[in-house]
C-alpha positions in Angstrom: 0.0 0.0 0.0 2.8 2.4 0.9 4.6 1.6 -2.3 1.6 2.4 -4.4 1.1 5.7 -2.4 4.7 6.7 -3.0 4.4 6.0 -6.7 1.4 8.3 -6.8 3.2 10.9 -4.9 6.2 10.9 -7.2 3.9 11.1 -10.3 2.2 14.1 -8.8 5.4 15.9 -7.9 7.1 15.3 -11.2 4.1 16.4 -13.2 4.2 19.7 -11.2 0.4 19.8 -11.2 -0.4 19.1 -7.6 0.9 20.1 -4.1 1.9 17.8 -1.2 -0.8 17.4 1.4 -0.1 16.8 5.1 0.0 13.1 4.9 2.5 13.2 1.9 4.8 15.5 3.8 4.6 13.5 7.0 5.3 10.2 5.3 7.7 11.4 2.6 10.8 9.4 2.0 13.1 12.4 1.3 16.0 10.3 0.2 13.9 8.4 -2.3 12.3 11.7 -3.5 15.8 13.2 -3.9 16.9 10.1 -5.9 13.9 10.4 -8.2 14.7 14.0 -8.8 18.4 13.4 -9.4 17.8 10.5 -11.7 15.4 12.6 -13.8 17.8 15.6 -14.1 15.8 17.9 -11.8 18.0 20.4 -9.9 18.5 19.8 -6.2 17.0 23.3 -5.7 13.7 21.5 -6.4 13.5 20.8 -2.6 12.6 24.5 -2.1 9.2 23.8 -3.6 8.7 20.8 -1.4 9.7 22.9 1.6 7.2 25.5 0.7 4.4 23.0 0.3 5.2 21.1 3.5 5.6 24.4 5.5 1.8 24.8 5.2 1.4 21.6 7.2 4.2 22.4 9.8 6.6 19.8 8.2 10.2 20.5 7.3 11.8 18.3 4.6 14.9 16.3 5.5 17.5 18.2 3.5 20.4 15.8 4.2 18.4 12.8 3.2 17.1 14.6 0.0 20.6 15.6 -1.0 22.0 12.2 -0.3 19.3 10.7 -2.6 19.8 13.4 -5.2 23.5 12.7 -5.5 22.8 9.0 -5.9 20.2 9.8 -8.6 22.6 12.2 -10.3 25.2 9.5 -10.7 22.6 7.6 -12.8 21.5 10.6 -14.7 24.8 12.4 -15.4 26.5 10.0 -17.7 28.0 10.6 -21.1 25.6 8.1 -22.8 22.5 9.7 -21.1 23.8 13.2 -21.9 24.1 12.3 -25.6 20.6 10.6 -25.6 19.0 13.8 -24.1 20.9 16.1 -26.4 19.8 14.0 -29.5 16.2 14.3 -28.3 16.7 18.1 -28.0 16.1 18.1 -24.2 17.4 21.2 -22.4 20.0 20.5 -19.6 18.7 21.8 -16.2 22.2 22.3 -14.5 21.5 19.4 -12.2 24.8 17.5 -12.4 27.6 17.9 -9.8 30.9 19.4 -11.0 32.7 16.1 -11.0 30.2 14.6 -13.6 29.2 17.7 -15.4 32.0 18.2 -17.8 31.7 14.7 -19.4 27.9 15.0 -19.4 28.0 18.4 -21.1 30.4 17.3 -23.8 28.2 14.3 -24.7 25.1 16.6 -24.5 26.6 19.0 -26.9 27.3 16.2 -29.4 23.7 15.0 -29.1 22.4 18.5 -29.7 24.6 18.8 -32.8 23.0 15.6 -34.1 19.6 16.9 -33.1 20.2 20.1 -35.1 21.3 18.2 -38.2 18.3 16.0 -38.0 16.0 19.0 -37.6 17.5 20.7 -40.6 17.1 17.5 -42.6 13.5 17.3 -41.6 12.9 21.0 -42.5 14.4 20.5 -45.9 12.5 17.3 -46.6 9.2 19.0 -45.6 10.0 21.9 -47.9 10.7 19.4 -50.7 7.4 17.6 -50.1 5.6 21.0 -50.1 7.1 21.9 -53.4 6.2 18.6 -54.9 2.6 19.0 -53.8 2.5 22.5 -55.3 3.9 21.3 -58.6 1.4 18.5 -58.8 -1.4 20.9 -58.1 -0.2 23.4 -60.8 0.2 20.6 -63.4 -3.4 19.6 -62.8 -4.5 23.2 -63.1 -2.4 23.5 -66.4 -4.1 20.4 -67.8 -7.5 21.9 -67.0 -6.7 25.2 -68.6 -5.3 23.5 -71.8 -8.6 21.6 -72.1 -10.5 24.8 -71.7 -8.5 26.4 -74.4 -9.8 24.0 -77.1 -13.3 23.5 -75.6 -16.4 24.7 -77.6 -18.4 27.7 -76.5 -15.7 30.1 -75.5 -15.2 33.6 -77.0 -11.9 34.9 -78.4 -11.4 37.0 -75.3 -11.9 34.1 -73.0 -9.5 32.0 -74.9 -6.9 34.8 -74.7 -7.3 35.0 -71.0 -7.0 31.2 -70.7 -3.9 31.3 -72.8 -2.4 33.9 -70.4 -3.2 31.7 -67.5 -1.4 28.8 -69.2 1.7 30.9 -69.8 1.7 32.0 -66.2 1.3 28.4 -64.9 4.1 27.1 -67.3 6.4 29.8 -65.9 5.5 28.8 -62.3 6.0 25.2 -63.0 9.4 25.8 -64.6 10.4 27.8 -61.5 9.1 25.2 -59.3 11.1 22.4 -61.0 14.2 24.6 -60.6 13.5 25.0 -56.9 12.7 21.2 -56.7 16.2 20.3 -58.0 17.8 22.7 -55.5 15.8 21.1 -52.6 16.6 17.6 -53.7 20.4 18.5 -53.5 19.9 20.1 -50.1 18.1 17.1 -48.8 20.7 14.7 -50.1 23.5 16.8 -48.5 21.7 17.2 -45.2 21.0 13.4 -45.1 24.6 12.7 -45.8 25.8 15.0 -43.1 23.3 13.6 -40.6 24.1 9.9 -41.4 27.9 10.6 -41.2 27.5 12.3 -37.7 25.1 9.7 -36.6 27.6 6.9 -37.3 30.5 8.8 -35.8 28.8 9.8 -32.6 26.8 6.6 -32.1 30.1 4.7 -32.1 31.4 7.0 -29.4 28.4 6.7 -27.1 
């Protein structure tokens, strides 16, 4: 029962959407809470929020126990492999690692962030390429429609001239679109090559 209660408490604390009631403050395992915070990259200063919540109920958190647990959790969080994983996911570092572990963690996190930026750039260029392809497809459908109208019965000379102008404008836009498409294809190929090269290099390191 107590284990279930603690899991519920930790979920509420980490979500930041609920405060600790009197029972939670009285029964809190501060070392375990510190461990959970440390292992999830939360700064040890998070205890100030617990202190504020529990002060309402006349309870003072056990700072020493919390810090002991936080250091133990930080040993699990502040590794090079985890730093790289978080950086690759684009997760911002919360300055929670102790000095002895921070340098290695930050170096790996920076490598992960570099890979994250390369991936984002690739995704952006691919999205722009897809958008251009859709636009070209739409314009080609419209061009075919206008060409059919040009030879259809029942149109005046003025209407056919106007249709012809629309066809010329569409052809120009399509030509420009294919030029842009070729540029984007090259950008995507280069971005993918850069990303894959960095992925292989950094994945082997971490």
